[in-house]
C-alpha positions as CSV (number, residue, x, y, z in Angstrom):
1,M,0.0,0.0,0.0
2,N,1.6,3.3,-1.0
3,A,1.5,6.5,1.0
4,Q,-1.0,8.2,-1.3
5,T,-3.5,5.3,-0.8
6,E,-2.9,5.5,3.0
7,K,-3.6,9.2,3.0
8,Q,-6.7,8.9,0.9
9,L,-8.2,6.2,3.1
10,W,-7.4,8.1,6.3
11,E,-8.8,11.4,5.0
12,A,-12.0,9.7,4.0
13,A,-12.4,8.0,7.4
14,D,-11.4,11.1,9.3
15,Q,-14.3,13.0,7.7
16,L,-16.6,10.8,9.8
17,R,-15.0,12.1,12.9
18,A,-15.1,15.7,11.7
19,N,-18.8,15.5,10.9
20,S,-19.9,13.6,14.0
21,S,-19.8,14.1,17.8
22,L,-17.9,10.9,18.3
23,T,-14.5,10.7,20.0
24,A,-11.5,9.1,18.2
25,Q,-12.1,5.8,20.1
26,E,-15.8,5.8,19.4
27,Y,-15.5,6.3,15.6
28,S,-12.4,4.1,15.3
29,Q,-14.5,1.0,16.0
30,P,-16.9,1.4,13.0
31,V,-14.0,2.3,10.7
32,L,-12.0,-0.7,11.7
33,G,-15.2,-2.7,11.2
34,L,-15.4,-1.5,7.6
35,I,-11.8,-2.6,6.9
36,F,-12.6,-5.9,8.5
37,L,-15.7,-6.3,6.3
38,K,-13.8,-5.4,3.1
39,F,-11.1,-8.0,3.9
40,A,-13.7,-10.7,4.7
41,D,-15.5,-9.9,1.5
42,H,-12.3,-10.1,-0.5
43,R,-11.4,-13.5,0.8
44,F,-14.9,-14.8,0.4
45,T,-15.2,-13.5,-3.2
46,V,-11.9,-15.1,-4.2
47,K,-12.9,-18.5,-2.7
48,K,-16.4,-18.3,-4.2
49,T,-14.9,-17.8,-7.7
50,E,-12.8,-20.9,-7.2
51,F,-15.8,-22.9,-6.0
52,D,-17.9,-21.7,-9.0
53,K,-15.2,-22.7,-11.5
54,A,-14.8,-26.2,-9.9
55,N,-18.6,-26.7,-9.7
56,V,-19.7,-25.5,-13.2
57,S,-22.3,-28.3,-13.4
58,G,-23.9,-27.0,-10.2
59,R,-24.4,-30.6,-9.1
60,R,-23.2,-29.9,-5.6
61,T,-24.5,-27.1,-3.3
62,I,-21.6,-25.1,-1.9
63,G,-22.4,-24.0,1.7
64,K,-21.0,-22.5,4.8
65,A,-19.0,-25.6,5.8
66,D,-17.1,-25.6,2.5
67,Y,-15.8,-22.0,3.1
68,Q,-14.9,-22.8,6.7
69,A,-13.0,-25.8,5.6
70,E,-10.8,-23.5,3.5
71,G,-10.2,-21.1,6.4
72,V,-12.5,-18.5,4.9
73,M,-15.2,-16.7,6.8
74,Y,-18.7,-17.3,5.3
75,L,-20.6,-14.1,4.4
76,P,-24.3,-14.1,4.0
77,E,-25.6,-12.1,1.0
78,T,-26.6,-9.0,3.1
79,A,-23.0,-8.7,4.5
80,R,-21.2,-8.6,1.2
81,F,-19.7,-5.4,0.0
82,S,-21.3,-5.7,-3.4
83,S,-24.8,-5.8,-1.8
84,L,-24.0,-2.7,0.3
85,M,-22.7,-0.8,-2.7
86,N,-25.8,-1.6,-4.7
87,L,-28.2,-0.2,-2.1
88,P,-30.6,2.3,-3.6
89,E,-30.1,6.0,-3.2
90,G,-31.4,7.3,0.0
91,A,-31.1,3.9,1.8
92,D,-30.1,3.9,5.4
93,I,-26.5,2.8,5.1
94,G,-25.9,2.8,8.8
95,K,-28.8,0.4,9.4
96,A,-27.7,-1.8,6.6
97,L,-24.2,-2.0,8.0
98,N,-25.5,-2.9,11.5
99,E,-27.5,-5.6,10.0
100,A,-24.5,-6.9,8.0
101,M,-22.5,-7.1,11.2
102,D,-25.3,-9.0,12.9
103,A,-25.5,-11.4,10.0
104,I,-21.8,-12.1,10.2
105,E,-21.9,-12.8,13.9
106,R,-24.8,-15.2,13.4
107,E,-22.8,-17.2,10.9
108,N,-19.5,-17.0,12.7
109,E,-19.8,-18.0,16.4
110,D,-16.2,-16.8,17.3
111,L,-17.1,-13.2,16.4
112,K,-20.4,-13.1,18.4
113,G,-20.4,-9.8,20.3
114,V,-17.1,-8.6,18.7
115,L,-18.1,-6.6,15.7
116,P,-18.9,-2.9,15.9
117,H,-22.5,-1.7,15.3
118,G,-22.8,2.1,15.9
119,Y,-23.1,2.9,12.2
120,T,-26.5,4.7,12.5
121,A,-24.7,7.5,14.5
122,L,-22.6,8.3,11.4
123,N,-23.4,10.6,8.6
124,S,-25.0,8.4,5.9
125,K,-23.5,10.3,2.9
126,L,-20.0,10.3,4.3
127,L,-20.4,6.7,5.4
128,F,-21.2,5.7,1.8
129,E,-18.2,7.7,0.6
130,V,-15.9,5.7,2.9
131,L,-17.5,2.5,1.6
132,R,-16.9,3.6,-1.9
133,I,-13.2,4.4,-1.3
134,F,-12.6,1.1,0.5
135,N,-14.4,-0.7,-2.3
136,S,-11.9,0.8,-4.8
137,I,-9.0,-1.3,-3.3
138,P,-8.1,-3.6,-6.2
139,M,-9.0,-7.3,-5.7
140,D,-5.8,-8.5,-7.3
141,V,-3.4,-6.9,-4.9
142,E,-0.3,-8.7,-3.8
143,G,0.6,-9.3,-0.2
144,D,-1.3,-8.6,2.9
145,V,-2.7,-5.2,1.8
146,F,-5.7,-5.4,4.1
147,G,-3.6,-6.3,7.0
148,K,-1.3,-3.3,6.3
149,I,-4.4,-1.0,6.0
150,Y,-5.6,-2.3,9.4
151,E,-2.3,-1.8,11.0
152,Y,-2.0,1.7,9.5
153,F,-5.4,2.7,10.9
154,L,-4.6,1.2,14.3
155,G,-1.5,3.4,14.4
156,K,-3.3,6.5,13.3
157,F,-6.0,5.9,15.9
158,A,-3.4,5.4,18.6
159,M,-1.9,8.9,17.7
160,S,-5.4,10.4,17.7
161,E,-6.3,9.0,21.1
162,G,-3.2,10.2,22.8
163,R,-1.7,8.2,25.7
164,G,-4.5,5.7,25.9
165,G,-3.9,4.5,22.3
166,G,-0.6,2.9,23.3
167,E,-2.5,0.6,25.5
168,F,-3.4,-1.5,22.5
169,F,-1.0,-0.6,19.7
170,T,2.7,-1.4,19.8
171,P,4.6,0.0,16.9
172,T,5.1,-2.6,14.2
173,S,8.9,-2.2,14.0
174,I,9.3,-2.9,17.8
175,V,7.2,-6.0,17.4
176,K,9.1,-7.2,14.3
177,L,12.4,-6.9,16.2
178,I,11.0,-9.0,19.1
179,V,9.9,-11.6,16.6
180,N,13.3,-11.5,14.8
181,I,15.0,-12.3,18.1
182,I,12.8,-15.0,19.6
183,E,12.2,-16.7,16.1
184,P,8.8,-18.3,16.6
185,Y,8.9,-20.7,13.7
186,H,6.4,-23.1,15.3
187,G,4.6,-23.7,18.6
188,R,2.3,-22.1,21.1
189,I,2.5,-18.3,21.5
190,Y,1.2,-16.4,24.5
191,D,0.6,-12.7,25.1
192,P,-1.1,-11.9,28.5
193,A,-1.5,-8.2,27.6
194,C,-2.4,-8.7,23.9
195,G,-4.2,-5.5,23.1
196,S,-4.8,-5.4,19.3
197,G,-3.0,-8.7,18.8
198,G,0.0,-7.2,16.9
199,M,2.4,-9.8,18.4
200,F,0.4,-12.6,16.9
201,V,0.1,-11.0,13.5
202,Q,3.9,-10.4,13.2
203,S,4.7,-13.9,14.4
204,A,2.5,-15.2,11.6
205,N,4.2,-12.9,9.1
206,F,7.6,-14.2,10.3
207,V,6.5,-17.8,9.7
208,K,5.2,-16.9,6.2
209,E,8.4,-15.1,5.4
210,H,10.2,-18.4,6.1
211,Q,7.9,-20.2,3.6
212,Q,5.7,-22.0,6.2
213,N,2.0,-22.0,6.7
214,A,1.3,-19.9,9.8
215,A,-2.1,-21.5,10.5
216,K,-0.4,-24.9,10.7
217,E,2.8,-23.9,12.5
218,I,1.6,-21.7,15.3
219,S,-1.3,-21.4,17.7
220,V,-2.0,-18.2,19.6
221,Y,-3.3,-17.5,23.1
222,G,-4.0,-14.1,24.6
223,Q,-5.5,-12.3,27.5
224,E,-6.7,-8.7,27.6
225,A,-8.2,-6.7,30.5
226,K,-10.3,-4.3,28.4
227,E,-13.2,-5.5,26.4
228,I,-12.9,-2.9,23.6
229,N,-9.3,-3.9,23.1
230,L,-10.3,-7.6,23.0
231,R,-12.7,-6.9,20.2
232,I,-10.0,-5.0,18.2
233,G,-7.6,-7.9,18.8
234,K,-10.1,-10.5,17.5
235,M,-10.9,-8.4,14.4
236,N,-7.2,-8.0,13.8
237,L,-6.6,-11.7,13.9
238,A,-9.6,-12.2,11.5
239,V,-8.4,-9.6,9.1
240,H,-5.1,-11.4,8.9
241,G,-6.7,-14.8,8.4
242,L,-5.7,-16.0,11.9
243,S,-7.7,-17.7,14.7
244,G,-6.7,-17.7,18.3
245,D,-7.9,-18.1,21.9
246,I,-8.1,-14.6,23.3
247,R,-9.8,-14.2,26.7
248,L,-11.0,-11.3,28.8
249,G,-9.3,-11.1,32.2
250,N,-7.0,-9.1,34.5
251,T,-3.7,-10.9,34.3
252,Y,-2.5,-9.9,37.8
253,Y,-5.3,-12.0,39.4
254,E,-6.6,-14.3,36.6
255,D,-4.9,-17.0,34.6
256,P,-7.6,-18.5,32.3
257,H,-5.0,-20.3,30.1
258,N,-3.3,-22.0,33.2
259,S,-0.2,-20.6,31.7
260,L,2.4,-22.0,34.1
261,G,5.1,-23.7,31.9
262,Q,2.7,-24.0,29.0
263,F,4.1,-22.0,26.1
264,D,6.9,-22.1,23.6
265,F,6.9,-18.3,23.2
266,V,5.8,-15.3,25.2
267,M,5.6,-11.8,23.7
268,A,4.2,-8.7,25.3
269,N,4.1,-5.0,25.7
270,P,2.5,-4.6,29.1
271,P,1.3,-1.4,30.7
272,F,4.2,0.3,32.5
273,N,4.5,1.2,36.1
274,V,1.0,0.1,37.2
275,D,0.3,0.7,40.9
276,K,-2.5,-0.4,43.3
277,V,-2.2,-4.1,42.5
278,D,-3.7,-6.0,45.5
279,K,-0.7,-7.9,46.7
280,E,-2.7,-9.9,49.2
281,K,-4.6,-11.5,46.3
282,I,-1.4,-12.7,44.6
283,K,0.9,-13.6,47.5
284,D,0.5,-17.3,46.9
285,D,0.3,-17.3,43.1
286,P,3.0,-19.6,41.7
287,R,3.6,-17.3,38.8
288,Y,5.4,-14.9,41.1
289,R,8.0,-17.5,42.4
290,F,10.8,-14.9,42.8
291,G,8.8,-12.8,45.2
292,I,6.4,-9.9,45.3
293,P,8.1,-6.5,45.0
294,N,7.7,-4.2,47.9
295,R,7.4,-1.2,45.6
296,D,3.9,-0.3,44.4
297,N,4.8,-1.0,40.8
298,A,3.7,-4.0,38.7
299,N,6.7,-4.2,36.3
300,Y,8.3,-7.1,38.1
301,L,5.0,-8.9,38.3
302,W,4.7,-8.8,34.5
303,I,8.3,-10.0,34.1
304,Q,7.7,-13.0,36.3
305,D,4.4,-13.8,34.6
306,F,6.2,-13.9,31.2
307,Y,9.0,-16.1,32.7
308,S,6.6,-18.5,34.4
309,A,4.6,-19.1,31.3
310,L,7.5,-20.6,29.4
311,N,8.1,-24.3,29.0
312,D,11.6,-25.8,29.5
313,E,12.7,-24.7,26.0
314,G,10.7,-21.5,25.8
315,R,11.7,-18.0,24.7
316,A,10.2,-14.7,25.7
317,G,10.5,-11.1,24.4
318,F,8.8,-8.1,25.9
319,V,9.0,-4.4,26.4
320,M,9.9,-2.7,29.6
321,P,10.5,0.9,30.7
322,N,14.2,1.7,31.1
323,S,13.8,2.2,34.8
324,A,13.1,-1.5,35.3
325,S,16.7,-2.4,34.2
326,D,18.2,-0.7,37.2
327,A,15.3,-0.8,39.8
328,G,16.7,-1.3,43.3
329,Q,15.8,-3.0,46.6
330,S,13.2,-5.9,46.3
331,E,13.1,-5.5,42.5
332,M,16.8,-5.9,42.3
333,E,16.6,-9.0,44.3
334,I,14.0,-10.5,41.9
335,R,16.2,-9.4,38.9
336,K,19.2,-11.1,40.5
337,K,17.3,-14.4,40.9
338,L,16.2,-14.2,37.3
339,I,19.7,-13.6,36.1
340,Q,21.1,-16.4,38.2
341,T,18.8,-18.9,36.5
342,G,20.9,-18.4,33.3
343,D,17.8,-17.8,31.3
344,V,18.1,-14.1,30.7
345,D,19.3,-14.1,27.1
346,V,19.4,-10.7,25.4
347,V,18.6,-7.1,26.5
348,V,18.3,-4.3,23.9
349,S,18.0,-0.6,24.6
350,I,15.8,1.5,22.2
351,S,15.9,5.3,21.7
352,P,12.9,7.6,22.6
353,N,10.1,8.4,20.1
354,F,9.3,4.9,18.9
355,F,5.9,4.9,20.4
356,Y,3.0,6.9,19.1
357,T,1.8,8.1,22.5
358,V,4.8,8.4,24.7
359,T,8.4,9.6,24.1
360,L,10.2,7.6,26.7
361,P,13.0,5.2,25.7
362,V,12.4,1.5,26.4
363,T,14.3,-1.7,26.8
364,L,13.5,-5.1,25.2
365,W,14.1,-8.1,27.5
366,F,14.5,-11.6,26.2
367,F,14.5,-14.9,28.1
368,D,15.6,-18.3,26.7
369,K,15.1,-21.4,28.9
370,G,16.7,-23.5,26.1
371,K,20.0,-21.6,26.0
372,P,23.1,-23.8,25.3
373,E,25.4,-24.4,28.2
374,E,28.1,-22.1,26.9
375,H,25.7,-19.1,27.1
376,K,24.2,-19.9,30.5
377,D,26.8,-17.6,32.1
378,K,26.2,-14.7,29.7
379,V,23.7,-12.1,28.7
380,L,24.0,-10.3,25.3
381,F,23.6,-6.6,25.6
382,I,22.8,-4.5,22.6
383,D,22.7,-0.7,22.6
384,A,20.4,0.3,19.7
385,R,19.7,3.9,20.8
386,N,21.6,5.2,17.8
387,I,19.9,2.9,15.3
388,F,16.6,4.2,14.0
389,T,14.9,5.8,10.9
390,P,13.1,9.1,11.4
391,I,9.4,9.0,10.4
392,D,8.8,12.7,11.2
393,R,10.0,15.1,13.9
394,A,8.3,13.3,16.7
395,H,8.4,9.6,15.6
396,R,11.0,7.0,14.7
397,N,11.1,3.3,13.7
398,F,13.4,0.6,12.5
399,S,13.7,0.0,8.8
400,Q,13.5,-3.6,7.7
401,E,17.2,-3.5,7.1
402,Q,17.9,-2.3,10.7
403,Q,15.5,-4.9,12.2
404,E,17.3,-7.6,10.3
405,F,20.7,-6.3,11.4
406,L,19.8,-6.3,15.0
407,G,18.3,-9.7,14.7
408,N,21.5,-10.9,13.0
409,I,23.6,-9.7,15.9
410,V,21.7,-12.2,18.0
411,R,21.9,-14.9,15.3
412,L,25.7,-14.6,15.1
413,Y,25.9,-14.7,18.9
414,R,23.9,-17.9,18.9
415,G,26.1,-19.4,16.2
416,E,23.2,-19.3,13.6
417,E,23.4,-18.2,10.0
418,A,22.7,-14.5,9.4
419,E,19.7,-13.6,7.2
420,Y,19.8,-11.1,4.4
421,T,16.3,-11.0,3.1
422,H,16.2,-7.3,3.8
423,R,19.7,-6.5,2.6
424,S,21.5,-6.0,5.9
425,Q,24.8,-7.4,4.6
426,E,26.6,-4.1,4.6
427,L,25.6,-3.3,8.2
428,V,26.7,-6.7,9.3
429,S,30.0,-6.6,7.5
430,E,30.8,-3.2,9.0
431,S,30.4,-4.4,12.6
432,F,31.3,-8.1,12.1
433,P,33.9,-8.3,9.2
434,E,34.6,-12.0,10.1
435,A,30.9,-12.8,9.8
436,S,31.0,-14.1,13.4
437,Y,30.0,-12.6,16.7
438,A,32.4,-10.3,18.5
439,N,31.9,-7.6,21.1
440,V,31.7,-4.2,19.4
441,K,32.2,-1.1,21.5
442,G,29.2,1.1,21.6
443,L,27.0,-1.6,20.0
444,C,27.0,-5.0,21.8
445,K,28.7,-7.1,24.5
446,A,28.2,-10.6,25.9
447,A,28.7,-9.9,29.6
448,S,29.2,-12.6,32.2
449,I,27.0,-13.0,35.2
450,S,30.0,-12.0,37.4
451,E,30.3,-8.7,35.4
452,I,26.6,-8.1,35.9
453,E,26.9,-8.8,39.6
454,A,29.7,-6.2,39.7
455,E,27.3,-3.7,38.2
456,G,24.7,-4.2,40.9
457,W,22.7,-6.7,38.8
458,S,21.9,-4.0,36.3
459,L,20.4,-5.0,32.9
460,N,21.1,-1.6,31.4
461,P,23.0,-2.2,28.1
462,G,24.8,1.2,28.3
463,R,26.7,-0.1,31.4
464,Y,28.3,-2.9,29.4
465,V,28.8,-2.0,25.8
466,G,31.0,1.0,26.5
467,A,28.8,3.5,24.6
468,E,30.2,6.9,24.0
469,E,28.8,9.7,26.1
470,H,26.0,11.4,24.2
471,E,24.0,14.4,24.8
472,I,20.7,13.4,26.4
473,E,17.6,14.3,24.3
474,D,14.9,16.5,25.7
475,S,12.3,13.8,25.6
476,E,14.6,11.3,27.3
477,F,15.4,13.9,30.0
478,K,11.7,14.7,30.6
479,A,10.8,11.0,30.8
480,K,13.6,10.4,33.4
481,L,12.6,13.5,35.4
482,K,9.0,12.4,35.4
483,D,9.9,8.9,36.7
484,L,12.0,10.5,39.4
485,N,9.3,12.9,40.4
486,I,6.7,10.0,40.6
487,E,9.2,8.0,42.8
488,L,9.8,11.1,45.0
489,N,6.1,11.6,45.6
490,K,5.7,7.9,46.5
491,L,8.6,8.1,49.0
492,N,7.2,11.3,50.5
493,D,3.8,9.6,51.0
494,K,5.5,6.6,52.6
495,S,7.6,8.9,54.9
496,E,4.4,10.7,56.0
497,D,2.8,7.3,56.8
498,L,5.9,6.3,58.7
499,V,5.9,9.5,60.8
500,A,2.2,9.0,61.6
501,T,2.9,5.4,62.7
502,I,5.8,6.4,64.9
503,N,3.8,9.2,66.5
504,L,0.9,6.8,67.2
505,N,3.3,4.3,68.8
506,L,4.9,7.0,70.9
507,N,1.5,8.2,72.1
508,Q,0.6,4.7,73.1
509,I,3.9,4.2,75.0
510,L,3.8,7.6,76.7
């Protein structure tokens, strides 16, 4: 999909917001529903043509079961794009779309209660214009164009919604890098904070890129705390031709998949620095075997949840705020225990401005319970803060070449063959002229556990790779200052509580 098509689609859809009283989140649902409908119609039409050619005589009746057997969603007549486009002038388009969504849910049990319906609240004329533009997408396109459109809109809605949008959308280039490093060729994949399901989609794309059938090679399982995000995730899977078991639930207290030791891969971008988790409810939960942090912050609960879900050979890749890498006291003790297992595999630092809704820099953590013995005493640190491609003044991403390069660092470290599908040969040869792994100052270092212990059990790559001093960016400074301010306020609150307790005890004694 080219940039002009993206712009055209977005401008058409955004007209709905401009001419309605709906918020970005409210109107995003119906628009994403139209994308979903167009994709479903495309797949159904292609398969119907194939069936019609093979059944010229008409001796056999082709029904719903035939389409489902081919992994294609069955669409009743009223839900097909052609039927909607042929409605007479003056027809109630919103009502027709609501009825189309109802019809799809009746025919596809997995989507019951998932699809959006609020179309009667939208301007009928503009709604028809959006339908017309979506209908103009050519049917003979190559590649996953509908999936790309879907991801594009998710990203645009995330930017429109502000900070809340990041709760469900993780930038594609971050997800692709995680996938490149954990290499989910086949097996069970779990995301306990799955949002829009981007981790699953990119895992499937990875499998396809390596000439395998994703539907046969991987199975996906997720959990999401917010119902609206759950619906987006299920539509996103459907729009990419995937099925999965995604359930509603609060991961801190609920484990509907009985995740302990069950999964080959875990991928996640959990909410950062969540407080007010009821520790009394989780004190005996086996997922938190390394301990409950004293600090009112859920980062180290998430980390343990990811680790506990892995089977004996499993790999995990997830996003954490930079502050988690150096967190002290009880969190440091948990981190120490994790490192001492030998299962912490790779840590990658990322520059600010990758996310649509926040500017803070993040760190990617990777576990591997199947590490070879020679790597059990090591952790590979990669400082990727100077590797990025500017999108605009406020946003960055990794190019495909950069993603592949960073993945190749890990492959070389593991003794695997480098991949050059996206032309990263030059970047690899610049840093690794012998085509084998070596520590590169300012870029990567395989540090021993004794070295990590000497650094206070820090997992901050900058402490190990010998990065040159660089001028801190405004966004990074502001993010760090905000974290420090939050921490200061929490400490002040605790000190006030402590003073009150001391005074109470003194009064009782005296």
